[in-house]
C-alpha positions in Angstrom: 71.9 83.7 102.9 71.2 86.2 100.1 73.8 88.6 101.5 76.2 85.6 101.8 76.0 84.7 98.2 75.8 88.4 97.0 79.6 88.6 96.8 79.7 85.5 94.6 77.2 86.8 92.1 78.7 90.3 92.0 82.2 88.9 91.3 80.9 87.0 88.3 80.2 90.3 86.5 82.1 93.1 88.2 85.5 91.9 86.9 84.2 91.8 83.3 83.5 95.5 83.4 86.9 96.3 84.9 88.9 94.0 82.6 90.1 96.6 80.2 91.3 98.8 83.0 93.1 95.9 84.7 94.8 95.0 81.4 95.9 98.5 80.8 97.4 99.1 84.3 99.0 95.7 84.8 100.0 95.0 81.2 98.2 91.7 80.9 97.4 90.0 77.6 93.9 89.1 76.5 94.6 85.4 77.2 96.1 86.4 80.6 93.0 88.3 81.6 90.9 85.3 80.6 93.0 83.2 82.9 92.2 85.6 85.7 88.5 85.2 85.0 88.6 81.5 84.6 90.7 80.9 87.8 87.6 82.0 89.8 85.2 79.9 87.7 87.4 76.8 87.7 88.0 76.9 91.5 84.3 77.4 92.0 83.4 74.5 89.8 86.2 72.1 91.1 85.4 72.7 94.8 81.6 73.0 94.6 80.9 69.3 95.3 83.4 69.4 98.1 81.8 72.5 99.5 78.4 70.7 99.5 79.8 67.7 101.3 81.6 69.8 103.8 78.4 71.7 104.5 76.6 68.4 105.3 79.5 67.0 107.4 80.5 70.2 109.3 77.2 72.1 109.4 75.8 74.7 107.0 76.3 77.7 109.3 79.9 76.9 110.0 80.8 76.4 106.3 79.0 79.7 105.3 81.1 81.6 107.9 84.4 79.9 106.9 83.7 80.4 103.2 82.8 84.1 103.7 86.0 84.8 105.6 88.1 83.1 103.0 86.3 85.0 100.2 86.7 88.4 101.7 90.4 88.0 102.6 91.1 86.8 99.1 89.2 89.8 97.7 91.3 92.2 99.7 94.5 90.5 98.4 93.2 90.7 94.8 92.7 94.4 95.2 96.2 94.8 96.6 98.0 93.2 93.6 101.4 94.8 92.9 102.4 96.0 89.5 105.1 94.0 87.7 105.8 90.6 86.3 104.2 88.8 89.2 100.8 90.7 88.8 99.1 88.0 86.7 100.2 85.1 88.9 99.1 87.1 92.0 95.6 87.7 90.5 95.2 84.1 89.3 96.2 82.7 92.7 93.9 84.9 94.8 91.0 84.7 92.3 91.3 81.0 92.7 91.1 81.2 96.5 88.1 83.5 96.0 86.5 80.7 94.0 87.2 78.2 96.8 85.6 80.5 99.3 82.6 80.9 97.0 82.4 77.1 96.6 82.1 76.8 100.4 79.5 79.5 100.8 77.0 78.9 97.9 76.0 75.2 98.4 75.7 75.7 102.2 73.6 78.9 101.8 71.3 77.3 99.1 71.0 74.1 101.3 69.7 76.3 104.1 67.0 77.9 101.9 66.0 74.5 100.4 65.8 72.8 103.8 63.3 75.3 105.3 60.9 75.6 102.3 58.3 72.8 101.5 58.5 71.3 98.0 55.2 72.9 96.9 56.6 76.4 97.4 60.2 75.7 96.6 60.0 76.8 93.0 58.8 80.3 94.0 61.2 80.5 97.0 64.2 79.5 94.9 63.1 81.8 92.1 62.9 84.6 94.7 66.3 83.6 96.1 67.9 83.6 92.6 66.2 86.9 91.7 67.4 88.7 94.8 70.9 87.2 94.5 70.7 87.8 90.7 70.0 91.5 91.4 73.4 91.7 92.9 74.7 90.1 89.6 72.9 92.9 87.7 74.3 95.4 90.2 77.8 94.1 89.5 78.2 95.9 86.1 76.9 99.2 87.4 79.0 99.0 90.6 82.0 98.0 88.5 81.6 100.9 86.1 81.3 103.4 89.0 84.1 102.0 91.0 86.4 101.6 88.0 86.2 105.3 87.4 87.9 105.7 90.8 90.1 102.6 90.7 89.5 99.1 89.5 91.0 97.8 92.8 87.8 98.9 94.5 85.8 96.2 92.7 87.4 93.7 95.1 87.4 95.9 98.2 83.6 96.4 97.9 83.2 92.8 99.1 84.4 93.8 102.6 81.2 95.7 103.8 79.0 93.0 102.1 80.8 90.3 104.0 80.5 92.1 107.3 76.7 92.4 106.8 76.5 88.7 105.8 78.5 87.6 108.9 76.4 89.7 111.3 73.1 88.4 109.9 74.4 84.8 109.9 75.3 85.2 113.6 71.8 86.6 114.4 69.8 84.1 112.4 68.8 80.8 113.9 70.2 78.6 111.2 69.9 74.8 111.7 73.3 73.3 111.9 72.7 69.6 111.6 75.7 67.5 110.7 76.3 64.0 109.4 79.2 61.8 110.4 80.8 60.9 107.1 84.3 61.0 105.7 85.4 63.5 103.1 86.3 62.0 99.7 89.7 63.8 99.3 90.9 61.6 96.3 87.6 62.3 94.5 88.1 66.1 95.1 91.6 66.0 93.7 90.6 64.0 90.6 87.7 66.3 89.7 89.7 69.4 90.2 92.6 68.1 88.2 90.4 66.9 85.3 88.5 70.1 85.0 91.6 72.3 85.2 93.5 70.3 82.6 90.5 70.2 80.2 89.8 74.0 80.4 93.5 75.0 80.4 94.1 73.0 77.2 91.2 74.7 75.3 92.2 78.1 76.7 95.8 77.7 75.6 94.9 76.6 72.1 94.9 80.3 71.0 98.5 80.5 72.1 99.9 77.0 71.4 97.7 76.3 68.4 95.3 73.4 67.7 98.1 71.4 66.1 100.2 71.5 69.2 100.6 68.2 71.1 100.5 70.1 74.4 97.0 71.4 73.6 95.6 67.9 72.9 97.6 66.4 75.8 95.9 68.8 78.2 92.4 68.3 76.8 92.7 64.5 76.5 94.4 64.2 79.8 91.6 66.2 81.5 88.9 64.0 80.0 90.8 60.9 81.1 91.1 62.1 84.6 87.4 62.9 84.7 86.7 59.4 83.5 88.9 58.0 86.3 87.0 60.2 88.7 83.6 58.7 87.6 85.0 55.2 87.9 86.4 55.9 91.4 83.2 57.5 92.6 81.1 54.5 91.5 83.4 52.1 93.5 83.9 54.1 96.7 81.5 53.7 99.7 81.2 57.4 100.5 81.8 59.3 97.2 82.1 63.0 96.8 79.4 62.9 94.2 76.7 60.2 94.2 76.5 59.5 90.5 73.5 57.2 91.0 71.3 60.3 91.1 71.9 60.4 87.3 69.7 57.3 87.0 66.8 59.7 87.3 66.0 60.7 83.8 64.6 64.1 84.8 67.7 64.9 86.9 69.9 64.0 84.0 67.8 66.2 81.7 67.9 69.1 84.1 71.7 68.8 84.4 72.2 68.7 80.6 70.0 71.8 80.2 72.0 73.6 82.9 75.3 72.6 81.3 74.5 73.9 77.8 72.8 77.0 79.1 75.7 77.9 81.3 78.1 77.6 78.3 76.5 81.0 77.3 75.3 82.6 80.6 78.6 83.4 82.3 80.7 84.1 79.1 78.1 86.5 77.7 78.7 88.9 80.6 82.4 89.1 79.9 82.3 89.2 76.1 79.4 91.7 76.0 81.3 94.1 78.3 84.5 93.9 76.3 82.5 94.3 73.0 80.8 97.4 74.3 84.1 99.0 75.5 86.0 98.0 72.3 83.6 98.1 69.3 81.1 100.7 70.8 83.8 102.8 72.4 81.8 102.8 75.6 83.1 103.8 79.0 83.0 101.2 81.8 79.7 102.7 83.1 78.1 102.7 79.6 79.3 99.1 79.2 77.6 98.3 82.5 74.3 99.7 81.2 74.7 97.7 78.0 75.0 94.4 80.0 72.0 95.4 82.0 69.8 95.0 78.9 70.4 91.3 79.4 69.7 91.3 83.1 66.5 93.3 82.6 65.0 90.4 80.7 66.5 87.9 83.1 65.0 89.5 86.2 61.5 89.9 84.7 61.2 86.3 83.6 62.8 84.4 86.5 59.8 84.7 88.9 57.5 83.6 86.1 59.6 80.5 85.5 59.3 79.7 89.2 55.5 79.8 89.1 55.4 77.6 86.0 57.6 75.1 87.7 55.3 74.9 90.8 52.1 74.5 88.6 53.2 72.5 85.6 56.7 71.2 86.2 60.1 72.0 84.8 59.8 70.9 81.2 57.4 73.7 79.9 59.5 76.5 81.3 62.8 75.0 80.2 61.5 74.5 76.6 60.1 78.0 76.3 63.2 79.5 77.9 65.8 77.7 75.8 64.0 78.5 72.6 63.6 82.1 73.5 67.3 82.5 74.5 68.4 80.7 71.4 66.5 83.1 69.1 67.6 86.1 71.3 71.3 85.2 71.0 71.1 84.7 67.3 69.3 88.0 66.7 71.8 89.7 69.0 74.7 88.3 67.1 73.2 89.5 63.8 72.9 93.1 65.1 76.5 93.3 66.6 78.0 94.8 63.4 75.5 97.7 63.5 77.7 99.1 66.3 74.6 100.5 68.0 73.5 99.6 71.5 70.0 101.1 70.7 69.5 98.5 67.9 70.6 95.6 70.1 68.8 96.0 73.4 65.5 94.1 72.4 67.5 91.0 71.5 69.8 91.2 74.6 66.7 91.5 76.7 65.1 88.5 74.9 68.2 86.4 75.5 68.2 87.3 79.2 64.5 86.5 79.5 65.0 83.1 78.1 67.8 82.4 80.6 65.6 83.6 83.4 63.0 81.0 82.4 65.6 78.2 82.4 68.1 78.5 85.2 66.2 78.6 88.5 63.5 76.1 87.4 66.1 73.6 86.1 68.2 74.0 89.3 65.1 73.7 91.6 63.8 70.7 89.7 67.2 69.0 89.9 67.3 69.5 93.7 63.7 68.1 94.0 64.7 65.0 92.0 67.6 64.2 94.4 65.9 61.2 96.1 68.1 59.8 98.8 70.8 62.5 98.6 71.2 65.5 100.8 70.5 69.0 99.6 74.1 70.0 100.0 75.4 67.1 97.8 72.9 67.7 95.0 73.4 71.4 95.1 77.1 70.6 94.8 76.5 68.5 91.7 74.3 71.0 89.8 76.6 74.0 90.7 79.7 72.0 89.7 78.1 71.4 86.3 77.0 75.1 86.0 80.4 76.6 86.8 82.4 74.0 84.9 80.3 74.8 81.9 80.9 78.5 82.5 84.7 78.0 82.6 84.5 75.8 79.6 82.5 78.4 77.7 85.0 81.1 78.6 87.8 79.0 77.3 86.0 77.9 74.1 84.6 81.2 73.2 87.8 83.0 74.2 89.8 80.9 71.9 87.2 81.4 69.1 87.2 85.2 69.6 91.0 85.4 69.6 91.2 83.3 66.4 88.4 85.2 64.6 89.8 88.6 65.7 93.3 87.7 64.5 92.0 86.5 61.2 89.9 89.7 60.6 92.7 92.0 61.7 95.2 90.1 59.4 92.8 90.8 56.4 92.7 94.5 57.4 96.5 94.8 57.6 96.9 93.0 54.3 94.4 95.3 52.6 96.3 98.3 54.0 99.5 97.1 52.4 101.5 95.7 55.4 104.3 93.4 54.2 103.0 89.8 54.2 105.8 88.5 56.5 104.8 91.1 59.2 101.1 90.4 59.1 100.8 87.4 61.4 102.8 88.9 64.3 101.1 92.3 64.0 97.6 90.8 63.8 98.3 88.7 66.8 99.5 91.7 68.8 96.4 93.8 67.9 94.1 90.8 68.8 95.7 90.5 72.2 95.6 94.2 72.8 91.9 94.6 71.7 90.6 93.5 75.1 92.1 96.7 76.5 91.8 100.2 75.0 92.9 99.9 71.4 93.5 103.6 70.9 95.8 103.7 73.9 97.7 100.7 72.7 98.4 101.7 69.2 102.1 101.3 68.3 104.2 104.4 68.6 107.2 105.5 66.5 107.7 106.3 62.9 108.0 104.3 59.7 105.4 102.9 57.3 104.7 99.8 59.4 103.9 101.7 62.6 101.7 104.1 60.6 99.8 101.3 59.0 99.3 99.5 62.4 98.0 102.8 64.0 95.5 103.2 61.2 94.4 99.6 61.6 93.4 100.3 65.2 90.7 102.5 63.8 89.3 99.6 61.8 89.5 97.1 64.7 86.1 98.2 66.0 84.3 96.5 63.1 86.8 93.6 63.0 86.1 92.9 66.7 82.4 93.1 66.2 82.5 90.6 63.4 84.6 88.3 65.5 82.1 88.5 68.3 79.4 87.4 66.0 81.0 84.0 65.9 80.9 83.9 69.7 77.3 85.0 70.0 76.1 82.6 67.3 78.0 79.9 69.2 76.0 80.8 72.3 72.8 80.5 70.3 73.9 77.0 69.2 74.6 76.1 72.9 71.0 77.1 73.8 69.7 75.1 70.8 71.4 72.0 72.2 69.8 72.8 75.6 66.4 73.0 74.0 66.9 69.5 72.5 67.9 68.2 75.9 64.6 69.4 77.4 62.8 66.6 75.5 64.7 64.0 77.6 62.7 65.3 80.6 59.7 63.0 81.4 57.6 66.1 82.4 56.5 64.8 85.8 56.4 67.1 88.8 57.8 66.3 92.2 55.4 66.7 95.2 55.8 66.8 98.9 54.5 63.2 99.0 57.3 62.1 96.7 59.9 63.6 98.9 58.5 62.2 102.1 58.5 58.6 100.8 61.1 58.5 98.1 61.8 54.7 98.2 58.2 53.5 98.8 56.4 52.0 95.8 53.4 53.8 94.5 50.2 52.4 95.8 47.6 51.0 93.4 45.0 53.6 92.6 47.2 56.6 93.6 47.4 59.0 90.7 50.9 59.8 89.4 51.9 63.4 89.8 52.1 65.4 86.6 
């Protein structure tokens, strides 16, 4: 199962390292590249609950195999994207089908792990699972930097040998394939996918359409309305895609809120840190990968510790410590971005990662343990839907913030250098869009004072982009601060094997309550 999900974790980070090279070869804009990244996250979020339900209805092993095949075929097609006007649409489409494949694999694979491990050891087991799978996430930047030096297309083709190993091991393993005879909630799946897509697309397009555009607010409001309709429909249908009654458990709700606010930062930081390193620090893809690994070093070291705390003391202590540590780490990291020195930033990147390691696996494991009366596949689908929707939302929000802040900073630079006022907005927007690629390679050519001023402005964009990124990283610190506040909603009780075995039975008089 670790090999099955390895591709999913690798693809969350490997594309971020290769983003500038993809932009340069295919001629994508900054917003276009963010659509490519978000297509994967949105499809993953929108189909996760469906994947969890399919795993329960069709069998975990079957769904793992089907999802792996869909994922690897989509990966090959992503790596075979033709150059030209259709390149962006091609990448968006097959990154989305990659996300659908991932949404089939992950809940089924995690449900297999959860179903064979007792509750008393589940915190350590899931922490080990997340660390092993997370090691592939950390491997993604290094692998991406090395493969991109050859060709960025190889970052997708590398999934083929991993998928082969996963399929062979799955065929050899004796995986329980129990199935439940239930219908698939197709209307619910359509509603949740539509609502999430509209919501994220509206925020993402705000940098292009503007916040005063009716289209921007129509997409955002329309997405929220569709999500509200989804909740209403799920509460009234007999066999819903997501059993919303699990949110009656206060601890489950707290876990989910902590995951939501934490994931607003976790997935986006991998993308923005990589682009910052290659733009403001003038790093190569391989050097950018090492920069991102500072974050993963802290994450890997603390994740197992968080699992042990969960098993001994429950989820609340580790979540409170982790969110506080990550909040401070992101704030200090943001403060150091304008030093333009990776050496000065690594302790704070490591601190932010360590905080995330203390939060993510304990919150996920505790949420699964709280799912009284619901299957593991369903509950995994709920938590992972929240995680990946938050990741896509964070990409959209912070992407729009970064584009706006970069444009504003570059406009000030161009004005100070004497560019005619009427030319500043368009020129600043062009540089802000290009900055996700290699600025020095994209400087305007030709003669004349305007071209000369814009070429010289590209030299100053390193600091402008670093200052714009400060807004993004401070925003991530705020998200972790909100996650810290949500930890106080958790009652602090710990689930035991006895709780799982008799979830509906009243507590007998004289039986001590678990802590």
